[in-house]
N, CA, C and O atoms as a printed pandas DataFrame, in Angstrom:
     atom_number atom_name residue_name chain_id  residue_number  x_coord  y_coord  z_coord
0              1         N          MET        A               1  -28.142   50.800  -49.161
1              2        CA          MET        A               1  -29.240   49.960  -48.777
2              3         C          MET        A               1  -29.401   48.904  -49.867
3              4         O          MET        A               1  -29.428   49.231  -51.053
4              5         N          ASP        A               2  -29.506   47.653  -49.471
5              6        CA          ASP        A               2  -29.648   46.603  -50.479
6              7         C          ASP        A               2  -31.085   46.559  -50.997
7              8         O          ASP        A               2  -31.961   47.246  -50.472
8              9         N          LYS        A               3  -31.320   45.748  -52.028
9             10        CA          LYS        A               3  -32.608   45.694  -52.706
10            11         C          LYS        A               3  -33.734   45.244  -51.775
11            12         O          LYS        A               3  -34.836   45.790  -51.838
12            13         N          LEU        A               4  -33.476   44.255  -50.912
13            14        CA          LEU        A               4  -34.495   43.755  -49.990
14            15         C          LEU        A               4  -34.905   44.847  -49.007
15            16         O          LEU        A               4  -36.093   45.043  -48.748
16            17         N          ALA        A               5  -33.928   45.551  -48.465
17            18        CA          ALA        A               5  -34.223   46.614  -47.512
18            19         C          ALA        A               5  -35.007   47.736  -48.197
19            20         O          ALA        A               5  -35.918   48.305  -47.595
20            21         N          THR        A               6  -34.669   48.057  -49.434
21            22        CA          THR        A               6  -35.389   49.085  -50.178
22            23         C          THR        A               6  -36.828   48.674  -50.392
23            24         O          THR        A               6  -37.734   49.489  -50.218
24            25         N          ASN        A               7  -37.059   47.415  -50.770
25            26        CA          ASN        A               7  -38.423   46.922  -50.976
26            27         C          ASN        A               7  -39.221   46.949  -49.679
27            28         O          ASN        A               7  -40.406   47.282  -49.695
28            29         N          LEU        A               8  -38.598   46.607  -48.563
29            30        CA          LEU        A               8  -39.286   46.624  -47.283
30            31         C          LEU        A               8  -39.677   48.047  -46.898
31            32         O          LEU        A               8  -40.776   48.279  -46.395
32            33         N          CYS        A               9  -38.781   48.993  -47.133
33            34        CA          CYS        A               9  -39.076   50.391  -46.814
34            35         C          CYS        A               9  -40.198   50.918  -47.704
35            36         O          CYS        A               9  -41.089   51.621  -47.227
36            37         N          ASN        A              10  -40.159   50.584  -48.994
37            38        CA          ASN        A              10  -41.167   51.067  -49.927
38            39         C          ASN        A              10  -42.517   50.395  -49.696
39            40         O          ASN        A              10  -43.550   50.939  -50.086
40            41         N          HIS        A              11  -42.520   49.229  -49.073
41            42        CA          HIS        A              11  -43.750   48.504  -48.811
42            43         C          HIS        A              11  -44.685   49.301  -47.903
43            44         O          HIS        A              11  -45.904   49.173  -48.018
44            45         N          HIS        A              12  -44.147   50.108  -47.016
45            46        CA          HIS        A              12  -44.957   50.846  -46.053
46            47         C          HIS        A              12  -45.404   52.215  -46.564
47            48         O          HIS        A              12  -46.190   52.897  -45.906
48            49         N          LYS        A              13  -44.912   52.613  -47.722
49            50        CA          LYS        A              13  -45.318   53.900  -48.269
50            51         C          LYS        A              13  -46.701   53.766  -48.905
51            52         O          LYS        A              13  -46.976   52.770  -49.575
52            53         N          PRO        A              14  -47.561   54.743  -48.706
53            54        CA          PRO        A              14  -48.877   54.675  -49.349
54            55         C          PRO        A              14  -48.723   54.756  -50.860
55            56         O          PRO        A              14  -47.926   55.539  -51.376
56            57         N          LYS        A              15  -49.493   53.941  -51.555
57            58        CA          LYS        A              15  -49.428   53.938  -53.015
58            59         C          LYS        A              15  -50.543   54.813  -53.542
59            60         O          LYS        A              15  -51.723   54.484  -53.420
60            61         N          THR        A              16  -50.160   55.916  -54.119
61            62        CA          THR        A              16  -51.141   56.833  -54.684
62            63         C          THR        A              16  -50.530   57.548  -55.868
63            64         O          THR        A              16  -49.337   57.850  -55.884
64            65         N          ASN        A              17  -51.341   57.808  -56.832
65            66        CA          ASN        A              17  -50.885   58.546  -58.006
66            67         C          ASN        A              17  -51.297   60.002  -57.946
67            68         O          ASN        A              17  -50.956   60.794  -58.825
68            69         N          MET        A              18  -52.039   60.350  -56.893
69            70        CA          MET        A              18  -52.476   61.729  -56.750
70            71         C          MET        A              18  -51.324   62.591  -56.245
71            72         O          MET        A              18  -50.756   62.352  -55.180
72            73         N          LYS        A              19  -51.009   63.580  -57.033
73            74        CA          LYS        A              19  -49.951   64.500  -56.628
74            75         C          LYS        A              19  -50.588   65.778  -56.122
75            76         O          LYS        A              19  -51.459   66.362  -56.766
76            77         N          LYS        A              20  -50.137   66.193  -54.966
77            78        CA          LYS        A              20  -50.627   67.446  -54.407
78            79         C          LYS        A              20  -49.737   68.567  -54.903
79            80         O          LYS        A              20  -48.510   68.477  -54.850
80            81         N          SER        A              21  -50.363   69.610  -55.378
81            82        CA          SER        A              21  -49.574   70.754  -55.819
82            83         C          SER        A              21  -50.110   72.003  -55.134
83            84         O          SER        A              21  -51.298   72.121  -54.836
84            85         N          ALA        A              22  -49.222   72.897  -54.906
85            86        CA          ALA        A              22  -49.595   74.156  -54.277
86            87         C          ALA        A              22  -50.406   74.970  -55.271
87            88         O          ALA        A              22  -50.155   74.910  -56.475
88            89         N          PRO        A              23  -51.365   75.722  -54.784
89            90        CA          PRO        A              23  -52.133   76.561  -55.707
90            91         C          PRO        A              23  -51.203   77.565  -56.372
91            92         O          PRO        A              23  -50.298   78.114  -55.744
92            93         N          LYS        A              24  -51.447   77.788  -57.644
93            94        CA          LYS        A              24  -50.575   78.706  -58.382
94            95         C          LYS        A              24  -51.008   80.137  -58.112
95            96         O          LYS        A              24  -52.180   80.492  -58.243
96            97         N          VAL        A              25  -50.037   80.940  -57.736
97            98        CA          VAL        A              25  -50.285   82.356  -57.508
98            99         C          VAL        A              25  -49.269   83.151  -58.297
99           100         O          VAL        A              25  -48.151   82.698  -58.542
100          101         N          SER        A              26  -49.672   84.333  -58.687
101          102        CA          SER        A              26  -48.749   85.174  -59.440
102          103         C          SER        A              26  -47.656   85.690  -58.509
103          104         O          SER        A              26  -47.782   85.645  -57.285
104          105         N          ARG        A              27  -46.612   86.167  -59.105
105          106        CA          ARG        A              27  -45.509   86.738  -58.322
106          107         C          ARG        A              27  -45.983   87.945  -57.523
107          108         O          ARG        A              27  -45.548   88.148  -56.390
108          109         N          ALA        A              28  -46.869   88.745  -58.103
109          110        CA          ALA        A              28  -47.390   89.921  -57.398
110          111         C          ALA        A              28  -48.218   89.495  -56.193
111          112         O          ALA        A              28  -48.110   90.091  -55.122
112          113         N          GLU        A              29  -49.059   88.449  -56.367
113          114        CA          GLU        A              29  -49.853   87.959  -55.236
114          115         C          GLU        A              29  -48.963   87.409  -54.137
115          116         O          GLU        A              29  -49.228   87.627  -52.955
116          117         N          ALA        A              30  -47.915   86.703  -54.516
117          118        CA          ALA        A              30  -46.993   86.141  -53.528
118          119         C          ALA        A              30  -46.303   87.256  -52.753
119          120         O          ALA        A              30  -46.104   87.139  -51.544
120          121         N          THR        A              31  -45.938   88.330  -53.434
121          122        CA          THR        A              31  -45.270   89.455  -52.783
122          123         C          THR        A              31  -46.213   90.134  -51.799
123          124         O          THR        A              31  -45.814   90.469  -50.684
124          125         N          VAL        A              32  -47.455   90.336  -52.205
125          126        CA          VAL        A              32  -48.434   90.962  -51.313
126          127         C          VAL        A              32  -48.654   90.076  -50.099
127          128         O          VAL        A              32  -48.702   90.561  -48.969
128          129         N          SER        A              33  -48.786   88.777  -50.334
129          130        CA          SER        A              33  -48.992   87.847  -49.234
130          131         C          SER        A              33  -47.801   87.860  -48.280
131          132         O          SER        A              33  -47.976   87.846  -47.061
132          133         N          GLU        A              34  -46.607   87.887  -48.829
133          134        CA          GLU        A              34  -45.402   87.924  -47.996
134          135         C          GLU        A              34  -45.331   89.230  -47.204
135          136         O          GLU        A              34  -44.943   89.231  -46.036
136          137         N          GLU        A              35  -45.701   90.327  -47.835
137          138        CA          GLU        A              35  -45.698   91.615  -47.145
138          139         C          GLU        A              35  -46.737   91.620  -46.027
139          140         O          GLU        A              35  -46.484   92.147  -44.944
140          141         N          ASN        A              36  -47.909   91.033  -46.289
141          142        CA          ASN        A              36  -48.936   90.947  -45.254
142          143         C          ASN        A              36  -48.449   90.109  -44.079
143          144         O          ASN        A              36  -48.679   90.462  -42.923
144          145         N          ARG        A              37  -47.777   89.002  -44.375
145          146        CA          ARG        A              37  -47.266   88.132  -43.313
146          147         C          ARG        A              37  -46.209   88.855  -42.485
147          148         O          ARG        A              37  -46.181   88.741  -41.260
148          149         N          MET        A              38  -45.340   89.600  -43.167
149          150        CA          MET        A              38  -44.303   90.341  -42.458
150          151         C          MET        A              38  -44.923   91.416  -41.570
151          152         O          MET        A              38  -44.475   91.625  -40.443
152          153         N          ALA        A              39  -45.952   92.100  -42.074
153          154        CA          ALA        A              39  -46.632   93.129  -41.282
154          155         C          ALA        A              39  -47.314   92.498  -40.073
155          156         O          ALA        A              39  -47.271   93.044  -38.970
156          157         N          TYR        A              40  -47.946   91.341  -40.290
157          158        CA          TYR        A              40  -48.608   90.628  -39.192
158          159         C          TYR        A              40  -47.587   90.225  -38.131
159          160         O          TYR        A              40  -47.802   90.453  -36.941
160          161         N          ASP        A              41  -46.477   89.628  -38.562
161          162        CA          ASP        A              41  -45.437   89.209  -37.616
162          163         C          ASP        A              41  -44.891   90.397  -36.833
163          164         O          ASP        A              41  -44.643   90.297  -35.631
164          165         N          HIS        A              42  -44.705   91.520  -37.520
165          166        CA          HIS        A              42  -44.192   92.718  -36.852
166          167         C          HIS        A              42  -45.186   93.210  -35.803
167          168         O          HIS        A              42  -44.797   93.580  -34.695
168          169         N          GLU        A              43  -46.471   93.212  -36.158
169          170        CA          GLU        A              43  -47.500   93.663  -35.230
170          171         C          GLU        A              43  -47.579   92.761  -33.997
171          172         O          GLU        A              43  -47.715   93.243  -32.872
172          173         N          VAL        A              44  -47.492   91.437  -34.222
173          174        CA          VAL        A              44  -47.521   90.490  -33.101
174          175         C          VAL        A              44  -46.296   90.686  -32.225
175          176         O          VAL        A              44  -46.400   90.703  -30.999
176          177         N          ASN        A              45  -45.134   90.833  -32.852
177          178        CA          ASN        A              45  -43.897   91.019  -32.116
178          179         C          ASN        A              45  -43.959   92.267  -31.239
179          180         O          ASN        A              45  -43.561   92.241  -30.075
180          181         N          ARG        A              46  -44.463   93.360  -31.814
181          182        CA          ARG        A              46  -44.568   94.616  -31.061
182          183         C          ARG        A              46  -45.518   94.455  -29.877
183          184         O          ARG        A              46  -45.229   94.915  -28.772
184          185         N          ARG        A              47  -46.673   93.788  -30.120
185          186        CA          ARG        A              47  -47.656   93.621  -29.043
186          187         C          ARG        A              47  -47.126   92.686  -27.957
187          188         O          ARG        A              47  -47.351   92.928  -26.772
188          189         N          ALA        A              48  -46.424   91.619  -28.349
189          190        CA          ALA        A              48  -45.848   90.695  -27.362
190          191         C          ALA        A              48  -44.843   91.433  -26.479
191          192         O          ALA        A              48  -44.771   91.188  -25.275
192          193         N          TYR        A              49  -44.074   92.330  -27.076
193          194        CA          TYR        A              49  -43.116   93.125  -26.309
194          195         C          TYR        A              49  -43.840   94.034  -25.319
195          196         O          TYR        A              49  -43.416   94.186  -24.173
196          197         N          GLU        A              50  -44.945   94.638  -25.778
197          198        CA          GLU        A              50  -45.733   95.492  -24.874
198          199         C          GLU        A              50  -46.277   94.683  -23.699
199          200         O          GLU        A              50  -46.250   95.149  -22.560
200          201         N          LEU        A              51  -46.767   93.485  -23.966
201          202        CA          LEU        A              51  -47.282   92.618  -22.897
202          203         C          LEU        A              51  -46.165   92.246  -21.922
203          204         O          LEU        A              51  -46.373   92.220  -20.709
204          205         N          TRP        A              52  -44.985   91.959  -22.459
205          206        CA          TRP        A              52  -43.831   91.606  -21.628
206          207         C          TRP        A              52  -43.454   92.777  -20.716
207          208         O          TRP        A              52  -43.199   92.597  -19.525
208          209         N          GLU        A              53  -43.424   93.982  -21.302
209          210        CA          GLU        A              53  -43.105   95.165  -20.493
210          211         C          GLU        A              53  -44.144   95.384  -19.405
211          212         O          GLU        A              53  -43.796   95.678  -18.261
212          213         N          ALA        A              54  -45.428   95.240  -19.759
213          214        CA          ALA        A              54  -46.510   95.458  -18.798
214          215         C          ALA        A              54  -46.476   94.439  -17.663
215          216         O          ALA        A              54  -46.945   94.712  -16.559
216          217         N          ALA        A              55  -45.915   93.258  -17.946
217          218        CA          ALA        A              55  -45.817   92.208  -16.922
218          219         C          ALA        A              55  -44.553   92.366  -16.080
219          220         O          ALA        A              55  -44.249   91.496  -15.265
220          221         N          GLY        A              56  -43.819   93.447  -16.260
221          222        CA          GLY        A              56  -42.638   93.700  -15.443
222          223         C          GLY        A              56  -41.327   93.297  -16.080
223          224         O          GLY        A              56  -40.278   93.390  -15.443
224          225         N          GLY        A              57  -41.366   92.851  -17.325
225          226        CA          GLY        A              57  -40.138   92.515  -18.038
226          227         C          GLY        A              57  -39.438   91.263  -17.545
227          228         O          GLY        A              57  -38.252   91.068  -17.808
228          229         N          GLN        A              58  -40.165   90.415  -16.831
229          230        CA          GLN        A              58  -39.574   89.171  -16.344
230          231         C          GLN        A              58  -39.499   88.151  -17.476
231          232         O          GLN        A              58  -40.421   88.033  -18.283
232          233         N          HIS        A              59  -38.405   87.429  -17.523
233          234        CA          HIS        A              59  -38.234   86.398  -18.544
234          235         C          HIS        A              59  -38.955   85.125  -18.140
235          236         O          HIS        A              59  -39.171   84.867  -16.956
236          237         N          GLY        A              60  -39.325   84.332  -19.136
237          238        CA          GLY        A              60  -39.936   83.040  -18.877
238          239         C          GLY        A              60  -41.360   82.905  -19.382
239          240         O          GLY        A              60  -41.877   81.794  -19.498
240          241         N          ASP        A              61  -41.994   84.021  -19.684
241          242        CA          ASP        A              61  -43.372   83.970  -20.174
242          243         C          ASP        A              61  -43.469   84.404  -21.632
243          244         O          ASP        A              61  -44.523   84.865  -22.070
244          245         N          ASP        A              62  -42.394   84.264  -22.378
245          246        CA          ASP        A              62  -42.380   84.745  -23.761
246          247         C          ASP        A              62  -43.434   84.058  -24.626
247          248         O          ASP        A              62  -44.079   84.716  -25.442
248          249         N          LEU        A              63  -43.620   82.754  -24.463
249          250        CA          LEU        A              63  -44.609   82.042  -25.265
250          251         C          LEU        A              63  -46.016   82.528  -24.928
251          252         O          LEU        A              63  -46.828   82.734  -25.830
252          253         N          ARG        A              64  -46.309   82.710  -23.663
253          254        CA          ARG        A              64  -47.630   83.200  -23.255
254          255         C          ARG        A              64  -47.890   84.582  -23.839
255          256         O          ARG        A              64  -48.983   84.859  -24.334
256          257         N          HIS        A              65  -46.874   85.456  -23.778
257          258        CA          HIS        A              65  -47.024   86.799  -24.335
258          259         C          HIS        A              65  -47.233   86.744  -25.842
259          260         O          HIS        A              65  -48.064   87.470  -26.386
260          261         N          TRP        A              66  -46.477   85.881  -26.515
261          262        CA          TRP        A              66  -46.585   85.778  -27.976
262          263         C          TRP        A              66  -47.977   85.281  -28.370
263          264         O          TRP        A              66  -48.604   85.839  -29.271
264          265         N          LEU        A              67  -48.457   84.241  -27.702
265          266        CA          LEU        A              67  -49.767   83.683  -28.039
266          267         C          LEU        A              67  -50.889   84.677  -27.754
267          268         O          LEU        A              67  -51.843   84.776  -28.525
268          269         N          GLU        A              68  -50.779   85.405  -26.662
269          270        CA          GLU        A              68  -51.774   86.434  -26.346
270          271         C          GLU        A              68  -51.735   87.540  -27.391
271          272         O          GLU        A              68  -52.782   88.031  -27.813
272          273         N          ALA        A              69  -50.551   87.932  -27.809
273          274        CA          ALA        A              69  -50.410   88.962  -28.836
274          275         C          ALA        A              69  -51.032   88.490  -30.149
275          276         O          ALA        A              69  -51.701   89.268  -30.828
276          277         N          GLU        A              70  -50.822   87.236  -30.512
277          278        CA          GLU        A              70  -51.426   86.695  -31.734
278          279         C          GLU        A              70  -52.949   86.754  -31.649
279          280         O          GLU        A              70  -53.611   87.168  -32.601
280          281         N          ARG        A              71  -53.501   86.341  -30.516
281          282        CA          ARG        A              71  -54.961   86.381  -30.342
282          283         C          ARG        A              71  -55.488   87.806  -30.508
283          284         O          ARG        A              71  -56.488   88.031  -31.190
284          285         N          GLU        A              72  -54.814   88.755  -29.886
285          286        CA          GLU        A              72  -55.260   90.145  -29.960
286          287         C          GLU        A              72  -55.179   90.698  -31.384
287          288         O          GLU        A              72  -56.101   91.363  -31.857
288          289         N          VAL        A              73  -54.074   90.415  -32.051
289          290        CA          VAL        A              73  -53.884   90.932  -33.413
290          291         C          VAL        A              73  -54.908   90.306  -34.362
291          292         O          VAL        A              73  -55.490   91.000  -35.195
292          293         N          LYS        A              74  -55.126   89.001  -34.237
293          294        CA          LYS        A              74  -56.120   88.340  -35.096
294          295         C          LYS        A              74  -57.501   88.919  -34.856
295          296         O          LYS        A              74  -58.235   89.179  -35.809
296          297         N          ALA        A              75  -57.870   89.125  -33.599
297          298        CA          ALA        A              75  -59.183   89.681  -33.272
298          299         C          ALA        A              75  -59.312   91.104  -33.826
299          300         O          ALA        A              75  -60.351   91.461  -34.382
300          301         N          ARG        A              76  -58.270   91.910  -33.677
301          302        CA          ARG        A              76  -58.299   93.287  -34.180
302          303         C          ARG        A              76  -58.448   93.295  -35.700
303          304         O          ARG        A              76  -59.197   94.106  -36.245
304          305         N          ARG        A              77  -57.745   92.404  -36.382
305          306        CA          ARG        A              77  -57.834   92.346  -37.853
306          307         C          ARG        A              77  -59.214   91.842  -38.316
307          308         O          ARG        A              77  -59.750   92.303  -39.324
308          309         N          GLN        A              78  -59.765   90.900  -37.567
309          310        CA          GLN        A              78  -61.116   90.408  -37.902
310          311         C          GLN        A              78  -62.133   91.526  -37.748
311          312         O          GLN        A              78  -63.002   91.693  -38.604
312          313         N          ASN        A              79  -62.036   92.290  -36.673
313          314        CA          ASN        A              79  -62.954   93.402  -36.438
314          315         C          ASN        A              79  -62.810   94.461  -37.529
315          316         O          ASN        A              79  -63.804   95.041  -37.966
316          317         N          ALA        A              80  -61.596   94.710  -37.964
317          318        CA          ALA        A              80  -61.357   95.703  -39.015
318          319         C          ALA        A              80  -61.972   95.250  -40.339
319          320         O          ALA        A              80  -62.477   96.078  -41.098
320          321         N          LYS        A              81  -61.936   93.952  -40.626
321          322        CA          LYS        A              81  -62.527   93.426  -41.858
322          323         C          LYS        A              81  -64.048   93.566  -41.840
323          324         O          LYS        A              81  -64.668   93.802  -42.877
324          325         N          GLN        A              82  -64.639   93.422  -40.668
325          326        CA          GLN        A              82  -66.093   93.472  -40.562
326          327         C          GLN        A              82  -66.652   94.873  -40.685
327          328         O          GLN        A              82  -67.840   95.044  -40.960
328          329         N          MET        A              83  -65.825   95.869  -40.488
329          330        CA          MET        A              83  -66.291   97.261  -40.555
330          331         C          MET        A              83  -66.388   97.732  -41.985
331          332         O          MET        A              83  -66.764   98.877  -42.233
């Protein structure tokens, strides 16, 4: 890319000196968070499969089953936190 083209491309970039950085977490916190995410994904996956089986095992509604499973798992976890 020649100098003129580079200047034109850079002209449209927002000029800011603010750098966004991810919050710093310890390695132990990251591991716990990753384990929680894996457990959540496993629970959603299992529930989506149950919904698929209950619907007769027909293909084509995988996204609907997954989203419903996510809603159910989130609601169950919220209720467990409140107890």
